[in-house]
N, C-alpha and C positions, 0 to 999 in steps of 0.2 A: 432521718431519726425514724422510726413510727410510733407515731403517736397512739395511745389508747385509749379506747372510748366505752366509759362505764355505759353508755346510753344503748350502744347498739345492740348489747341482748333485747333490752325494755323494748327499742322500737321495732323490733320481731314480733316478741308477742303482740305490742300495739295493732300490728298491721293484722294478727291475726284474728283480734276481737274484730276491727274493723270490717276484715272480708266477713266472715262471719256474721256480722251483724246485715252486712248487704245482702250475705244469702235469705236469710231466714226472718227479717224484716215483715213484720203483720200487726195487727190489734193486738195488744200488752191483755194479756189474761193473768191467770193464776202465774204466780214464781216459780214452784215447782214439780217439774211434768211425773208422774206418777210412774210406775214401772211395771213392764207387761206379769209380772208374778202376781201382782195386786187383781188381775181380773180373773174368774173362773178359765180353766183349761179350754180354749176352743177351737177348732181350726181357723184355719187365716180367714179373711173374705178376700185376699190377695196371698199368693205365694208365689214366689220366679227364683230360681235359681243359676246363677254364675249373673246375675242382673248387672245390666250397664243404664245407668240411668242421667239421663242431661237434665240440668234447670238452667233457665231461660226466665229472664224478665226483660221483656218489652221486646224479645228477637235477642239479646244477646246472650251467650255463655255464660253463667254466672257459677257452675259447678258443675263435674259430674264424678259419679259415686263407678263404684266396683266394687262388687260385694259376693259373697260366697250364697248367701240368699237375703233377700227380702221377704218379708210379711206386714201384711195391714192387717190390725184385729177386725174382728167383726162389726165395731161401729165405730169404723174407719178414722180412728181418733190418734191412733198411735202405727207407727211404722218404725219397722225392727230392722235394722240392717248389721247381717252375722258377718264375721268375716271379711272385715273391710281390705280387700287388698289396694285402694287406691282411691282416694278422692284429691281428685284435682279442682283448686281455687281459683277464680282467673277473676283480673281486676281491668276494665275496659279490654278486655280480648286478651290481656297480656295473664300468662303462669304468674300466680303469685306464691300459693301457697301445696303443698304437698303432704298429705295426710294419710295415713293406715292405724289400724286399729284394730282390737277384735270385737267391736259393736259399736252400734247407735242406735237409741231410742229415739225417736223426733215425735215429739207432742204436737199434733196436727190444729188439734185446738189453738194452744197457747203458742205454736212455733218454739219452746223450750225443746233443749235437748241434751242427751247423758251419752258423752264416749266413754266408754270403760275400755281394759284392757290394753297396757300399753299403750298411748296414745303417741303417736310420732309424728311430729308435726317439721317441715323442712320448705326452704325457699329455695329458688333457683340460684339463686347466690352461694349455698352449703351451711348456710346461716341452720341449726337443729333444735328442735324442742321436745323434753320426752317426760311426760306425768301418766301415773295410773290413772285418770280420769280427768277429765275435763265435762263443764257442766254452761250451755248456752241458756239464758234466762233474758228472754226476749221482752218483758214488760219493763225492767230495766235495765235494757242492754246492755249487761254484764257477760264476761268470759270467767269462770272461774275455774283454779285449779285447787279443788281444797285434799288433799294429799298429797302433793308437795309438786316440786316445779326441778326441771334440770335446763339449762340452756346452753349451745356450743355456738360461741363467734369468734368468728376467726381462732386468734390464740385468745380469750378468755371464756370464763366457765362460772355460769352463775348456779347456786341450788338454794330453796328457799322451801320451808315447811306450809306455805301456801302460795296462793298470786293473787289476787284480783285485777279484772283488766274492767275499768270502767269505758265505753267506746263513745259514748255520747260526752263527758268530758274531756274524754282522751289522756285518763291518767292511771294509772297501775300502782298496786300495792304490793308487795312483797315481807311476806309476816315469816317468822319464826326461823331464826337462825340462819340466817342471809350471809351465804357463801360468795365470793366471788375470785377466781382465779386467774391471772394473767400469765401468759407465754412471755420471759422478758426474751429479749434479743442476747445474741449472747457477745460479752464484752469484746471493743475494739480492742489492742494492746497500743 
């Protein structure tokens, strides 16, 4: 008989937070990144089209980002990735998550980031997460889905109005009308 586990979807979210924490970890600073719109319109210091960028830590691949365009602000503080085809996150050389979204804004001073525009995250095992927005706050090592989240793991689906993942304490909090749906096996006669 198949056993249903409520914690499986939540472990996927925790893994997302831990991997993103490893990729973007640096000294903490301001917890909320400013957006590009707050600055006067200026041409970027660096602009790339059809970019593929590999992030490494001590020679080990941590992430690979494929985007339609990447622009770095004139003050070199913000990197804006648009129309992200695929972000691959690695842990010890193994693919742990695949992500796609409309835009990622990285504050290079704080290492905070905001992903907007139908954030889709999948594990190699087929688990999936969808959200309109995700925010990584480096100073507190938190991954926040402020506009709701939907998770699908095996036969279980979880929805919530908000999700907070504290990667330091390895704690997650689902808020606002949390629904869990299980796919039950058919009964045997």
